[in-house]
C-alpha positions in Angstrom: 19.2 4.4 -22.5 22.6 4.1 -20.9 22.7 0.3 -20.4 24.8 -0.9 -17.5 28.5 -1.2 -18.6 28.8 -4.8 -17.6 30.1 -7.6 -19.7 26.8 -9.4 -19.2 23.8 -9.5 -21.6 20.5 -7.9 -21.7 17.9 -10.5 -20.9 14.1 -10.7 -21.1 13.7 -13.4 -18.5 15.2 -13.5 -15.0 15.5 -17.3 -15.2 18.1 -16.9 -18.0 20.2 -14.5 -16.1 23.8 -14.9 -14.8 25.7 -12.5 -12.6 26.4 -9.3 -14.6 23.4 -9.7 -16.8 20.7 -7.0 -16.7 17.0 -6.7 -17.4 14.7 -3.7 -18.2 11.8 -2.8 -15.9 9.3 0.0 -15.7 8.2 2.1 -12.7 5.6 4.8 -12.3 4.9 6.8 -9.1 3.4 10.2 -8.1 5.5 12.6 -6.1 5.9 11.6 -2.5 4.2 8.2 -3.0 5.5 4.8 -3.9 4.6 3.4 -7.3 4.1 0.3 -9.3 6.5 -1.9 -11.3 5.5 -3.4 -14.6 6.7 -4.9 -17.9 9.8 -6.6 -16.5 11.9 -7.7 -19.5 9.6 -6.1 -22.1 9.4 -2.3 -21.3 9.8 0.1 -24.2 9.2 3.2 -22.1 11.7 6.1 -22.1 14.3 5.9 -19.3 14.1 7.4 -15.9 17.1 9.8 -15.6 20.1 8.4 -13.7 19.6 11.1 -11.2 16.1 9.9 -10.5 12.8 11.8 -10.5 10.3 12.8 -7.9 7.4 11.4 -10.0 9.1 8.8 -12.3 7.4 7.2 -15.2 9.8 5.2 -17.3 12.3 2.4 -17.5 15.5 1.4 -15.7 17.7 -1.7 -15.5 18.1 -4.3 -12.8 21.6 -5.9 -12.6 21.9 -9.5 -11.4 24.5 -9.6 -8.6 23.9 -13.0 -7.0 22.0 -16.3 -7.3 21.5 -17.7 -3.8 21.6 -21.5 -3.7 18.2 -22.8 -2.8 16.6 -19.3 -2.9 16.7 -17.5 -6.2 18.0 -14.4 -8.0 19.1 -11.1 -6.5 19.1 -8.0 -8.7 19.9 -4.3 -7.9 18.6 -1.3 -9.8 21.3 0.5 -11.8 20.1 3.9 -10.4 18.1 5.6 -7.8 14.7 5.6 -9.6 12.8 8.0 -7.3 14.0 10.9 -5.2 12.2 13.2 -2.8 10.7 10.3 -1.0 11.3 9.6 2.7 12.4 6.4 4.4 9.2 6.5 6.4 7.0 6.5 3.2 9.0 3.6 1.7 8.8 1.7 5.0 5.0 2.2 5.4 4.5 0.7 2.0 6.9 -2.2 2.7 9.6 -1.1 0.3 12.2 -1.2 3.0 12.0 -4.7 4.3 10.2 -6.1 1.3 6.8 -6.5 -0.4 5.5 -8.8 -3.1 5.1 -7.5 -6.6 3.9 -9.0 -9.9 5.3 -8.7 -13.4 2.3 -6.8 -14.5 1.5 -7.0 -18.2 -1.3 -4.5 -18.4 0.0 -1.2 -19.9 -0.2 2.1 -18.1 -3.7 3.1 -19.2 -4.5 6.8 -19.9 -8.1 6.2 -21.0 -10.3 3.1 -21.3 -8.8 2.3 -24.6 -5.3 3.8 -24.7 -2.5 2.9 -25.2 -4.1 -0.5 -26.1 -6.6 -3.0 -24.7 -9.9 -2.1 -23.2 -10.7 -1.3 -19.6 -14.4 -1.5 -18.6 -16.7 -1.8 -15.6 -20.3 -2.6 -14.8 -20.9 1.0 -13.8 -18.9 4.0 -12.6 -19.4 6.7 -9.9 -18.2 9.4 -12.4 -15.8 9.8 -15.2 -13.1 10.7 -12.6 -13.4 7.1 -11.4 -13.5 5.4 -14.8 -12.4 1.8 -15.2 -9.0 2.7 -16.6 -7.9 4.6 -13.5 -7.5 1.2 -11.8 -4.9 0.4 -14.5 -3.1 3.8 -14.7 -0.2 2.8 -12.4 -0.7 5.7 -10.1 -1.2 5.1 -6.4 -3.5 7.9 -5.4 -7.1 8.6 -4.3 -8.5 7.5 -7.7 -9.4 4.1 -9.0 -12.5 2.5 -10.4 -15.5 3.2 -8.2 -19.1 2.0 -8.6 -22.0 4.4 -7.9 -22.8 5.1 -4.3 -25.0 2.4 -2.8 -24.1 -0.2 -5.5 -23.0 -3.2 -3.5 -21.7 -5.4 -6.4 -20.1 -4.9 -9.7 -17.2 -5.9 -12.0 -14.0 -4.5 -13.4 -12.5 -5.9 -16.6 -9.4 -5.6 -18.8 -9.4 -7.0 -22.4 -6.0 -7.7 -23.9 -5.3 -7.4 -27.6 -4.5 -11.2 -27.8 -5.2 -14.1 -25.4 -3.0 -14.2 -22.3 -2.7 -17.0 -19.7 -3.0 -15.0 -16.5 -1.6 -16.9 -13.5 -1.6 -14.2 -10.8 -3.4 -10.9 -10.1 -3.2 -8.2 -7.5 -5.7 -5.8 -5.9 -4.9 -2.6 -4.1 -7.3 -0.2 -2.3 -7.3 3.4 -3.3 -4.9 5.4 -1.2 -7.4 7.5 0.6 -7.4 7.7 4.4 -10.4 9.2 6.1 -12.4 8.4 9.2 -15.7 7.5 7.4 -17.1 5.2 4.7 -15.0 6.9 1.9 -11.9 5.3 3.3 -10.1 3.3 0.6 -9.8 0.2 2.8 -13.5 0.1 3.5 -14.3 0.5 -0.1 -12.0 -2.4 -1.2 -13.6 -5.7 -2.3 -14.4 -8.3 0.4 -15.7 -11.2 -1.7 -15.3 -11.9 -5.4 -14.5 -14.2 -8.2 -11.7 -13.7 -10.8 -12.9 -14.8 -14.2 -11.8 -15.3 -17.8 -14.0 -14.8 -20.9 -14.1 -17.8 -23.2 -16.0 -16.0 -25.9 -19.4 -17.3 -24.7 -19.4 -17.0 -20.9 -17.3 -16.1 -17.9 -15.2 -18.9 -16.4 -14.5 -18.7 -12.7 -10.7 -19.0 -12.1 -10.5 -18.0 -8.5 -12.8 -17.3 -5.6 -12.0 -15.1 -2.5 -14.2 -14.5 0.5 -14.0 -12.3 3.6 -10.8 -10.5 2.6 -10.0 -7.6 4.9 -7.5 -4.7 4.3 -5.5 -3.6 7.4 -3.6 -1.1 5.2 -3.4 0.3 1.7 -0.9 -2.3 0.4 -1.7 -4.6 -2.4 -2.7 -8.3 -2.0 -1.5 -10.9 -4.6 -3.5 -13.9 -5.6 -1.8 -16.8 -7.5 -4.1 -19.0 -9.5 -3.8 -22.3 -11.3 -5.1 -21.1 -14.7 -3.5 -22.7 -17.8 -5.9 -21.4 -20.4 -5.3 -18.2 -22.4 -8.3 -15.8 -22.3 -8.5 -12.4 -24.0 -10.5 -10.8 -21.3 -10.4 -11.0 -17.5 -12.5 -9.5 -14.7 -12.9 -9.3 -11.0 -16.6 -9.8 -10.2 -17.2 -8.3 -6.7 -20.2 -9.4 -4.6 -19.5 -7.5 -1.4 -17.1 -5.0 0.1 -15.9 -3.8 3.5 -18.6 -1.4 4.5 -17.8 1.8 2.6 -20.2 3.9 0.5 -19.3 2.1 -2.7 -16.9 -0.4 -4.2 -13.6 1.0 -5.2 -10.4 -0.6 -6.5 -7.3 1.6 -6.5 -5.1 -0.5 -8.7 -5.3 -3.9 -10.3 -2.5 -5.9 -11.9 -2.3 -9.2 -13.9 0.7 -11.4 -14.7 1.4 -14.5 -16.7 4.2 -15.3 -14.2 3.0 -17.0 -11.0 6.4 -16.3 -9.3 6.2 -13.4 -6.9 8.8 -10.8 -7.0 10.0 -9.2 -3.7 10.9 -5.6 -4.0 12.9 -4.0 -1.1 15.8 -1.7 -0.3 19.5 -2.5 0.2 21.2 -3.1 3.4 24.0 -0.6 3.9 25.4 -1.1 7.4 24.9 0.5 10.9 28.3 2.1 11.3 31.5 2.9 9.5 34.0 0.1 9.0 37.6 0.5 10.2 40.9 -1.0 8.9 40.3 -4.2 10.9 36.8 -4.7 9.8 35.3 -3.5 13.1 32.7 -0.8 13.7 33.7 2.8 14.0 31.7 6.0 14.9 33.8 8.0 12.5 34.4 7.6 8.7 37.5 5.6 7.9 36.8 5.6 4.2 36.3 1.8 4.3 32.6 1.6 3.8 30.0 0.2 6.1 29.9 -2.2 9.0 28.9 -5.1 9.1 31.1 -5.8 6.1 28.6 -8.0 4.4 26.1 -5.2 3.9 24.7 -5.3 0.3 26.0 -1.9 -0.7 29.6 -2.9 -0.2 29.3 -6.6 -1.0 27.4 -6.3 -4.3 27.9 -2.8 -5.5 31.3 -1.5 -4.3 32.8 -5.0 -4.8 31.0 -5.9 -8.0 33.4 -8.2 -9.9 36.0 -6.2 -11.8 36.2 -8.8 -14.5 32.6 -8.1 -15.3 33.1 -4.4 -15.9 33.6 -3.3 -19.5 37.1 -2.0 -20.4 37.5 1.7 -19.7 34.3 1.8 -17.6 33.8 2.1 -13.9 31.2 1.1 -11.2 29.6 4.5 -11.8 28.8 3.4 -15.4 26.9 0.4 -14.0 25.2 1.7 -10.8 25.4 5.5 -11.1 26.8 6.0 -7.7 28.9 9.2 -7.7 27.4 12.4 -6.3 29.2 15.6 -7.2 26.7 18.1 -5.8 23.2 19.4 -6.1 21.2 18.0 -9.0 23.4 14.8 -9.3 22.7 11.3 -8.1 20.9 11.1 -4.8 21.9 9.1 -1.7 20.3 5.6 -1.6 18.1 4.9 1.4 19.1 1.6 3.1 17.3 -0.6 5.6 19.2 0.1 8.8 19.0 2.4 11.8 22.6 3.5 12.5 24.3 3.0 15.8 23.8 6.0 18.1 26.7 8.4 17.8 27.9 7.4 14.3 28.8 10.6 12.5 27.4 11.2 9.0 29.0 13.2 6.2 28.0 16.4 7.9 29.4 15.3 11.3 25.9 14.9 12.7 25.7 12.1 15.3 23.1 9.3 14.7 20.1 8.7 16.8 17.2 6.2 16.5 15.4 8.8 14.4 17.9 8.5 11.6 18.4 5.9 8.8 21.4 4.8 6.9 22.0 6.1 3.4 24.9 5.4 0.9 26.5 7.3 -1.9 30.0 7.8 -3.5 31.7 11.1 -3.4 35.5 11.0 -3.6 35.2 7.9 -1.4 32.7 5.3 -0.3 30.3 7.2 2.0 28.1 5.8 4.8 25.9 8.5 6.0 22.5 8.9 7.7 19.5 11.2 7.6 16.2 11.7 9.4 13.7 9.0 8.4 11.2 11.6 7.4 13.7 13.5 5.1 12.2 13.8 1.6 14.7 16.1 0.0 15.7 15.6 -3.6 19.1 14.3 -2.4 17.5 11.1 -0.9 16.0 8.3 -3.0 14.8 4.8 -3.6 17.0 2.2 -5.4 15.0 -1.0 -5.5 16.3 -4.5 -4.9 14.5 -7.4 -6.6 14.5 -10.9 -5.1 13.0 -13.6 -7.4 12.2 -17.2 -6.5 10.5 -19.7 -8.6 7.5 -21.4 -7.0 
């Protein structure tokens, strides 16, 4: 994998990082949908190409760019990890302004026993909804499902060695219909989260009357300090669907919640005096403190390896079709700002950034899902 060409070090823990250090992470998503992050600091998966993929399943690096006093660490991905995904899809899944994530340590399961560990359940609707599909890292209409009419049941994952799980997450299956098959209605309502001590199940957490207004995950931090080899969610009721279904479940030994979001990139072009401009002045974005310019374009020169450039760290330079995509940013540009194709901005468009022969601020329709647009995650980390 082309590691970022900084003078920093590869780290396995965010807490040990300094500006310029980098850490490996894993991401898997199906085409047109957001995915799941896992194995921060420990991934051995093959890399995601520096040009991104529509359905990525692999590793990339996060580069530390700042440590905010009293807040925590700020890291930016070394590449666009997923293209052909719209700003609207990222936003509806909270990957624009930010959503909580866990450092999931369950591998991407491809059966109930591969690549390792054991996924199991009290019962299954059919093999299509086997236990492992809740641990496969794919946000789709699958997931573990109990038989129709079954109002309680459990889903379990057994590690190969004891783990001290201190946080877990639950996500409904991503299936929107106007009846009782809706993933939100099938999601658990009341449950216990338990660890197996070799003799009996120990209750570690209890949740009641949980509702699901959307298909986004919920994270539950627990005070467990005991390593168990097997954990389960034991569901006693759900939200009125035909049967219990869990789209995805994650477990982490780290109780600190990671926030994943997108970069800020500015709402207009910057001019020579640091003011806003409707036309490109080849000076980046305005306001000047946008994260693309502050942390990427102005990454410390003394932290770049000799003979290397910013492109060897963040893979920024687009030379045409099939090369690095634009990075979706958070902002709606000011009406009238011209993009790279001299199209004037409206409130239907969103800022995106890339490097051509200069530092480009551009914009595109929020529902644009072409392979030239993509998601470059930002990670904020704060210790609890």
